[in-house]
N, CA and C of each residue as an Amber inpcrd file, in Angstrom:
protein
   480
   0.8470000  -1.2860000  -0.4260000  -0.1360000   0.0510000   0.3850000
   0.8340000   1.2820000  -0.3240000   0.4490000   2.4830000  -0.9120000
   1.3690000   3.5820000  -0.9940000   1.0940000   4.1900000   0.6230000
   1.8490000   5.5110000   0.5880000   2.0520000   6.3740000   1.2850000
   0.7700000   6.8120000   1.2010000   0.3060000   7.6790000   0.1110000
  -1.1260000   8.2260000   0.0510000  -2.3020000   7.3770000   0.0910000
  -2.1140000   6.4650000   0.1220000  -2.9510000   5.3250000   0.6100000
  -3.5500000   4.9440000   1.7180000  -2.3770000   4.9930000   2.6830000
  -2.4210000   5.1180000   4.0010000  -2.7160000   5.9770000   4.8330000
  -2.3160000   7.3950000   4.1960000  -3.1860000   8.8420000   4.7690000
  -4.3080000   8.9030000   4.5650000  -4.8960000   8.2210000   3.3160000
  -6.0370000   8.4420000   2.8960000  -7.1930000   7.6510000   3.6530000
  -6.4300000   6.3350000   3.7810000  -7.0620000   5.2770000   4.9950000
  -7.0700000   5.9080000   6.6790000  -5.9860000   6.0580000   6.7650000
  -5.9000000   7.5260000   8.1760000  -7.1530000   8.3750000   8.3440000
  -7.0570000   9.2880000   7.2500000  -8.0020000  10.2570000   7.3940000
  -9.8360000   9.8270000   7.4370000  -9.6240000   8.8830000   6.2260000
 -11.6010000   8.2670000   6.4190000 -11.1510000   7.5230000   7.9530000
 -10.8110000   6.4890000   8.5290000 -10.9950000   6.1280000   9.4460000
 -11.0790000   7.0260000  10.7150000  -9.8000000   8.1770000  10.8640000
 -10.6120000   8.9700000  12.0630000 -11.5960000  10.1030000  11.9060000
 -11.9230000  10.3690000  10.5530000 -13.6130000  10.8140000  10.4060000
 -14.4650000  10.5160000  10.4390000 -14.0960000   8.6710000  10.1810000
 -15.3620000   8.2470000  10.5000000 -15.3310000   7.6510000  12.1470000
 -14.9420000   8.1330000  13.0550000 -14.6750000   7.4060000  14.7430000
 -15.0180000   9.1240000  15.0040000 -14.5580000  10.1700000  14.5100000
 -15.1590000  11.5940000  15.2890000 -16.5820000  11.8280000  14.7800000
 -17.0550000  11.2190000  13.8720000 -18.6240000  11.0440000  13.0000000
 -19.4300000  10.4820000  14.2650000 -18.8200000   9.5780000  14.9060000
 -19.1750000   8.4090000  15.6790000 -19.5730000   8.8420000  17.0320000
 -18.6400000   9.8220000  17.6080000 -18.5890000  10.5580000  18.5890000
 -19.8700000  11.5200000  19.0730000 -20.4010000  10.6770000  20.2220000
 -21.8510000  11.8940000  21.0460000 -21.4540000  13.2080000  21.7710000
 -20.8320000  13.7020000  21.0240000 -20.6270000  14.9380000  21.7300000
 -21.2700000  16.3120000  20.3910000 -21.1860000  17.3910000  21.4410000
 -21.5890000  18.6320000  20.7590000 -19.9100000  19.1690000  20.2160000
 -20.2700000  19.8610000  19.3510000 -18.8550000  20.2880000  18.3690000
 -18.2920000  19.2910000  17.7030000 -18.8650000  18.3350000  17.2550000
 -18.0320000  17.8970000  16.6900000 -17.9940000  17.8950000  15.2380000
 -18.9110000  18.7420000  14.6350000 -18.9120000  19.2000000  13.2540000
 -18.1130000  20.3950000  13.3140000 -17.6030000  20.9820000  14.4200000
 -16.4070000  22.2870000  14.5770000 -15.4370000  21.4000000  14.4650000
 -15.2080000  20.2120000  15.3540000 -13.9590000  19.3900000  15.3130000
 -13.7230000  18.9580000  13.4440000 -14.6380000  18.8350000  12.9950000
 -14.5700000  18.0050000  11.4020000 -14.1310000  18.9990000  10.7990000
 -14.6340000  20.2650000  11.0220000 -14.3360000  21.5540000   9.7880000
 -12.9820000  21.6650000  10.4270000 -12.5960000  21.9500000  11.4900000
 -10.9650000  21.8780000  12.0020000  -9.8610000  20.7640000  11.3850000
 -10.2270000  19.7440000  11.6390000  -9.6490000  19.0210000  11.0110000
  -8.8190000  18.7770000   9.5230000 -10.0940000  19.4180000   9.1280000
 -10.1340000  19.1920000   7.2100000  -9.1420000  20.5180000   7.2170000
  -9.6800000  21.6340000   7.4690000  -9.0750000  22.8160000   7.5840000
  -7.4260000  22.7880000   7.8160000  -6.9260000  22.5640000   8.6630000
  -5.9680000  22.5220000   9.5970000  -4.7570000  21.4020000   8.6220000
  -3.7660000  21.4180000   9.0150000  -2.8890000  20.5750000   9.2400000
  -2.5810000  18.9950000   9.5800000  -3.5890000  18.7840000  10.4750000
  -4.0260000  17.6210000  10.8540000  -3.5700000  16.4540000   9.8600000
  -4.2820000  16.3200000   9.2760000  -3.8560000  15.0210000   8.3980000
  -2.6490000  15.1700000   7.5020000  -1.9550000  16.4510000   7.1860000
  -0.8010000  16.0150000   6.4840000   0.3830000  16.1620000   7.1500000
   0.9250000  17.0010000   8.4770000   1.9880000  17.1040000   9.3450000
   2.1440000  16.0300000   9.5120000   3.8430000  16.1690000  10.0990000
   4.1540000  15.2470000  11.2160000   4.3170000  15.2330000  12.7090000
   4.5680000  14.4920000  13.4040000   4.7580000  15.1340000  14.8240000
   6.7790000  15.8560000  14.9850000   6.8490000  16.0560000  15.9570000
   8.3060000  16.8140000  16.2640000   9.6290000  16.1660000  15.8560000
   9.1300000  15.0180000  16.8840000  10.1880000  14.2010000  17.0860000
  10.0400000  12.8450000  17.0090000   8.9570000  12.3230000  16.4050000
   8.7840000  10.9350000  15.7500000   7.3590000  11.0920000  14.5950000
   7.3560000  10.0590000  14.5820000   6.0420000  10.4850000  13.2790000
   6.2360000  11.5930000  12.6110000   7.5000000  11.7050000  11.7520000
   7.8580000  12.9710000  11.0980000   7.6640000  13.2730000   9.5470000
   7.0710000  11.6570000   8.9240000   6.5680000  11.7860000   7.8880000
   4.9750000  12.5320000   7.7370000   5.0010000  12.9390000   6.5110000
   3.2120000  13.6760000   6.3450000   2.6340000  12.4690000   6.6540000
   1.6850000  12.9330000   7.1680000   0.3770000  12.5550000   7.3950000
   0.7280000  11.5250000   8.8990000   2.0770000  11.9250000   9.4820000
   2.3590000  10.9870000  10.4240000   1.6210000  11.3500000  12.2070000
   0.9100000  12.4220000  12.2690000   0.5370000  13.1940000  13.1590000
  -1.1890000  12.4910000  13.5270000  -1.6550000  11.9630000  12.2270000
  -3.0830000  11.2780000  12.0830000  -2.4360000   9.8990000  12.2800000
  -1.3120000   9.5910000  11.5110000  -0.9430000   8.0990000  12.0850000
  -0.7440000   8.0600000  13.2370000   0.0910000   8.7310000  13.9600000
   0.0570000   8.4260000  15.6280000  -1.1480000   8.6980000  16.4100000
  -2.1700000   9.3580000  15.7980000  -3.1520000   9.3330000  16.8310000
  -4.3040000   8.2500000  16.6900000  -3.9120000   7.6810000  15.5520000
  -4.4690000   6.0930000  15.5780000  -4.0270000   4.9910000  16.1970000
  -2.8620000   5.0470000  16.6710000  -2.0340000   3.9910000  16.6120000
  -2.3870000   4.2090000  18.1320000  -2.6440000   5.5230000  19.0620000
  -3.1380000   5.6810000  20.5570000  -4.0710000   5.5780000  20.4960000
  -5.0280000   5.6820000  19.6880000  -6.5490000   5.2580000  19.8410000
  -6.3780000   3.6200000  19.8920000  -5.8550000   2.9900000  18.9530000
  -5.7980000   1.5700000  19.1180000  -5.1090000   0.7340000  20.1680000
  -3.9810000   1.5430000  20.6150000  -3.6140000   0.4210000  21.4870000
  -5.0730000   1.2090000  23.2090000  -5.0050000   2.4370000  23.3230000
  -6.1820000   2.8380000  24.1280000  -7.1970000   1.7350000  23.9690000
  -7.6260000   1.2520000  23.2250000  -8.9570000   0.7660000  23.1950000
  -9.1490000  -0.7840000  23.5960000  -7.6200000  -1.0460000  22.8440000
  -6.9280000  -2.6930000  23.1950000  -6.6110000  -2.6560000  25.3570000
  -6.3520000  -1.7640000  25.2910000  -5.8660000  -1.8350000  26.7480000
  -6.1770000  -0.9510000  28.2300000  -7.6830000  -0.2090000  27.8140000
  -8.0080000   1.1770000  28.4230000  -9.2170000   0.2890000  29.2220000
  -9.6200000  -1.1410000  29.1430000 -10.1610000  -1.5730000  30.6040000
 -11.9650000  -1.3770000  30.1860000 -12.5240000  -0.4520000  31.0200000
 -13.6490000  -0.1670000  31.2240000 -13.6570000   1.2380000  30.6180000
 -12.8740000   2.3480000  30.4110000 -12.8720000   3.1940000  29.7950000
 -13.8160000   3.8450000  28.9300000 -14.8940000   5.0150000  28.7880000
 -15.9240000   4.9510000  28.2070000 -15.3360000   5.4720000  26.4520000
 -15.8160000   5.0070000  25.5510000 -15.3920000   5.0250000  24.1490000
 -15.0870000   6.6770000  23.4270000 -16.4350000   7.2780000  24.3330000
 -16.2780000   8.9170000  23.3150000 -15.1430000   9.3510000  24.0090000
 -14.3310000   9.0380000  25.6390000 -13.2530000   9.3330000  26.2460000
 -12.3670000   8.9480000  25.6430000 -11.9640000   7.6980000  25.2700000
 -10.8260000   7.2090000  24.8140000 -10.2820000   7.8250000  23.2190000
 -11.7190000   8.1120000  22.7050000 -11.4030000   8.9710000  20.8540000
 -11.0620000   9.9550000  21.1680000 -11.3970000  11.0530000  22.1990000
 -11.3020000  12.5610000  22.4420000 -10.2450000  12.4980000  22.9680000
  -9.5110000  12.1130000  24.2380000  -8.1970000  11.4010000  24.1720000
  -7.0230000  11.5060000  23.3800000  -7.8610000  10.5720000  22.5750000
  -6.3680000   9.8790000  21.7340000  -6.3120000  10.7170000  20.5400000
  -7.5540000  10.9570000  19.7390000  -7.1480000  11.5240000  18.2230000
  -7.0710000  13.0870000  18.6380000  -7.3560000  13.8390000  19.6650000
  -7.3820000  14.9090000  20.2360000  -6.2830000  15.7540000  21.0010000
  -5.3150000  14.6600000  21.6760000  -4.0220000  14.9980000  22.6820000
  -3.4350000  16.0150000  22.0220000  -2.7770000  15.7740000  20.7320000
  -2.1060000  16.2830000  19.8330000  -2.3490000  17.3700000  18.3060000
  -3.7800000  17.4780000  18.6730000  -4.3790000  18.6990000  17.8510000
  -3.8970000  20.0950000  17.9720000  -2.7480000  20.3060000  19.1220000
  -2.1530000  21.2350000  19.2800000  -0.7880000  21.1020000  18.7750000
  -0.7540000  20.4360000  18.0220000   0.7500000  19.8910000  16.8670000
   0.3090000  20.9970000  15.8070000  -0.6890000  21.3020000  15.5810000
  -1.4770000  21.6770000  14.3460000  -0.9720000  23.3050000  14.0080000
  -0.7430000  24.0260000  15.2110000  -0.3290000  25.0890000  15.5220000
   0.8180000  26.0890000  15.5140000   0.9450000  26.8950000  15.9040000
   2.4350000  27.1990000  16.1790000   2.0750000  27.7250000  17.7220000
   3.0040000  27.5400000  18.7860000   2.7490000  27.6840000  20.1420000
   3.9170000  28.7360000  20.8530000   3.1300000  29.1570000  21.3310000
   4.4960000  30.8370000  22.2130000   5.1050000  29.7920000  23.4770000
   5.6300000  29.0800000  23.2160000   6.1430000  28.3440000  24.8880000
   5.0780000  27.5770000  25.3530000   3.8490000  27.4660000  25.3960000
   2.8450000  26.7220000  25.9160000   2.9070000  25.5470000  25.7820000
   2.4790000  24.5570000  25.9050000   2.4940000  22.9550000  25.2450000
   1.4020000  22.7620000  24.6990000   1.7680000  21.7450000  23.7170000
   1.2310000  21.6770000  22.6280000  -0.5180000  20.6610000  23.3680000
  -0.4920000  20.6260000  24.2300000  -1.7160000  20.0570000  25.2050000
  -2.9560000  20.9680000  25.5220000  -2.2180000  22.1250000  26.3160000
  -2.9330000  23.1760000  26.7990000  -3.3610000  23.9330000  25.1660000
  -2.3630000  24.0840000  24.1360000  -3.5230000  24.5960000  22.9120000
  -4.5080000  23.6560000  22.0870000  -4.5120000  22.3960000  22.3780000
  -5.4100000  21.4440000  22.3450000  -7.0660000  21.8420000  22.8540000
  -6.5440000  21.9370000  23.9810000  -7.2560000  22.1160000  24.6360000
  -8.7630000  23.8840000  24.2890000  -7.7160000  24.7450000  23.9880000
  -8.1150000  25.6080000  23.2770000  -8.8490000  25.5420000  21.9130000
  -8.3600000  24.6840000  21.1920000  -9.1630000  24.2370000  19.5400000
 -10.1440000  23.4290000  20.5070000 -10.2850000  22.2330000  21.0670000
 -11.2010000  21.8590000  21.4500000 -12.6250000  22.6460000  22.1630000
 -12.4900000  23.7230000  23.4020000 -12.4510000  24.9950000  23.3600000
 -13.5650000  25.7610000  22.4040000 -12.8320000  26.1300000  21.6260000
 -13.3860000  27.0810000  20.1220000 -14.4370000  26.2280000  19.5550000
 -14.6650000  24.9020000  19.4960000 -15.0080000  24.2340000  18.8070000
 -16.2640000  23.6900000  19.6150000 -16.2640000  24.3840000  20.6250000
 -17.1710000  23.5340000  21.4360000 -17.8020000  22.6060000  22.0060000
 -16.3900000  21.9450000  22.2230000 -16.7080000  20.2450000  22.2910000
 -16.7910000  20.2940000  24.0610000 -17.1510000  19.8130000  24.8410000
 -17.5120000  19.5940000  26.1430000 -16.6750000  18.6720000  26.5720000
 -15.6470000  18.8520000  27.5060000 -14.7610000  17.8280000  28.0080000
 -15.1260000  17.5730000  29.5260000 -14.7740000  16.3050000  30.0450000
 -15.1300000  16.1540000  31.1820000 -13.8480000  16.4140000  32.0450000
 -13.7800000  16.3640000  33.4760000 -12.4640000  16.9190000  34.4910000
 -11.0600000  16.4350000  33.7580000 -12.1870000  14.9510000  33.8520000
 -10.2420000  14.2170000  33.3880000  -9.9270000  14.2420000  32.4530000
 -10.8890000  14.4930000  31.0390000 -10.2510000  14.4470000  30.1340000
  -9.4390000  15.7490000  29.6710000 -10.4180000  17.0890000  30.2080000
  -9.5710000  18.1580000  30.1860000  -8.4750000  18.3380000  30.6720000
  -7.7640000  17.6540000  32.0240000  -6.7940000  17.1770000  32.5770000
  -5.5360000  16.7940000  32.0670000  -5.8050000  15.5450000  31.7220000
  -5.4620000  14.5340000  30.8760000  -4.7490000  14.5960000  29.3310000
  -5.6490000  15.6900000  28.7610000  -5.2950000  16.1990000  27.4290000
  -4.0780000  17.4170000  27.3980000  -4.5870000  18.5360000  28.5810000
  -3.6230000  19.2010000  28.7430000  -2.0180000  19.0240000  29.1610000
  -2.3060000  17.8090000  29.7040000  -0.9510000  17.3200000  30.4090000
  -0.4820000  16.2550000  30.4770000  -0.6650000  15.7130000  29.3590000
  -0.0740000  14.0210000  28.8930000   1.1500000  13.1630000  29.0700000
   1.3910000  14.7780000  29.0850000   3.2450000  14.5580000  28.9770000
   3.8880000  14.5230000  30.4720000   3.0050000  15.2230000  31.0720000
   3.2730000  15.5000000  32.9880000   2.9020000  14.1960000  33.4870000
   4.3970000  14.0520000  34.2770000   4.4790000  12.9650000  35.4010000
   4.3120000  13.3010000  36.6670000   3.0680000  12.6790000  37.4390000
   2.3390000  13.2160000  38.4830000   1.6000000  11.9280000  39.2000000
   0.8710000  12.0960000  39.9350000   1.0020000  11.2560000  40.9190000
  -0.6750000  10.9380000  40.0710000  -1.2920000  12.2120000  39.2790000
  -2.2560000  11.7060000  38.6600000  -2.2420000  10.5110000  37.5600000
  -0.8140000  10.3680000  37.3340000  -0.6590000   9.4440000  35.9390000
  -1.0870000   7.5930000  36.9680000  -1.0750000   7.8140000  38.3550000
  -1.6240000   6.5260000  39.2020000  -2.8050000   6.6380000  39.4920000
  -3.1270000   7.2610000  39.3640000  -4.9340000   8.0460000  40.3090000
  -5.7150000   8.0430000  39.0610000  -5.3040000   8.2530000  38.1310000
  -6.0690000   8.6240000  36.8030000  -6.4440000   7.4960000  35.7010000
  -7.1500000   6.5990000  35.0910000  -7.2030000   5.5660000  34.7360000
  -7.2960000   6.3170000  32.8060000  -7.8130000   7.2790000  32.8880000
  -7.5560000   7.5360000  31.5610000  -6.2320000   8.4590000  31.4000000
  -5.5620000   9.1390000  32.0850000  -4.1320000   9.4980000  31.9130000
  -3.1120000   8.4950000  31.9130000  -3.4320000   7.5840000  32.6220000
  -2.6110000   6.4390000  32.6330000  -2.8590000   5.4980000  31.2080000
  -3.9710000   5.4550000  30.7680000  -3.7950000   4.7810000  29.2420000
  -3.7410000   5.9790000  28.1820000  -3.7030000   7.1900000  27.8830000
  -3.4660000   7.9970000  27.2530000  -1.6690000   8.1870000  26.9390000
  -0.9850000   8.3550000  28.4350000   0.2940000   8.4790000  28.1590000
   0.8690000   7.2790000  27.8390000   0.9280000   5.8520000  28.1880000
   0.6480000   4.8530000  27.8450000   1.4610000   4.4100000  26.3430000
  -0.0560000   4.9160000  26.0300000  -0.3820000   4.5200000  24.6600000
   0.7420000   5.6370000  23.5850000   0.6460000   6.6400000  24.0680000
   1.2860000   8.0020000  23.3600000   2.7730000   7.6670000  23.3750000
   3.4770000   6.9100000  24.6170000   4.4560000   6.5010000  25.0480000
   4.6360000   5.3140000  23.6280000   3.7970000   4.3570000  23.9440000
   4.2630000   3.4000000  22.7060000   4.4710000   3.6590000  21.5320000
   2.9920000   4.1930000  21.1990000   3.4970000   4.6880000  19.8440000
   4.9950000   5.1810000  19.2940000   5.1540000   6.2920000  20.5490000
   6.6250000   7.6550000  20.1500000   7.5300000   6.3930000  19.8300000
   7.8400000   5.1800000  21.0600000   9.0750000   4.6170000  20.9900000
   9.1310000   3.3640000  19.6840000   7.6370000   2.8340000  19.0170000
   7.4660000   2.2030000  18.1650000   8.1310000   2.3830000  17.1870000
   7.8730000   3.6310000  17.0360000   8.1890000   4.7830000  15.6870000
   9.7210000   4.7440000  15.8190000  10.4350000   5.3170000  17.0090000
  11.8780000   5.7710000  17.0420000  12.5180000   4.4810000  16.6500000
  11.8320000   3.3630000  17.2910000  12.4290000   1.9160000  16.8360000
  12.7730000   1.7040000  15.6190000  11.7140000   1.9860000  14.8960000
  11.7520000   1.6100000  13.2630000  12.2960000   2.6160000  12.8060000
  12.9920000   3.2210000  12.8540000  13.0160000   4.7690000  12.4410000
  14.5380000   4.7280000  12.7740000  15.1290000   3.8770000  14.0640000
  16.8750000   4.2900000  14.3500000  17.9390000   4.3650000  13.1720000
  18.5750000   5.0630000  12.7560000  19.4300000   5.0660000  12.4940000
  19.3340000   5.2880000  10.8110000  17.9920000   5.9230000  10.7690000
  18.1340000   7.0340000   9.2510000  18.1160000   8.0120000   9.9080000
  18.7540000   8.6540000   8.5520000  18.6810000  10.2840000   8.7320000
  17.3490000  11.0090000   8.6920000  17.5890000  12.0230000   9.4420000
  16.2700000  12.6640000   9.1450000  15.9750000  13.7920000   7.7780000
  14.4620000  13.3770000   7.7820000  14.5700000  13.6570000   5.7840000
  14.2100000  15.8070000   6.3170000  14.4220000  15.8800000   5.2580000
  14.7270000  17.9930000   5.4740000  13.4280000  18.4380000   4.8160000
């Protein structure tokens, strides 16, 4: 399968998952995803290839679905697919998790207290990692996806 086919499949799958959410604001999120670089850009230091951000988000989603136990499906989808939404914008020293929350707020997507905290601070190591199942699932899935990509691309030169 070509890279373009994979990117197209990833986009279609993400759109299908977001369409299935039972959340106000999902139409605004769909508009944002379509008008932003979400489906075309790579992540900063992993999944750098074109479409890498969407591929990474799907890997996080799949891992969370497989290992998240009794977490609500909507919460898994929102956390996994939108935790790096802030990477579609330049930031002024604030973390991409905080910018992800701003985008979701602008789109009118209501978040639970746990979703808000965990998307905003998904890289932070704290007691919340031990006590909050959503943060633990998101952090572990995010780290797993990142590490697997880095392992697969070890020794390759950075593309410019």
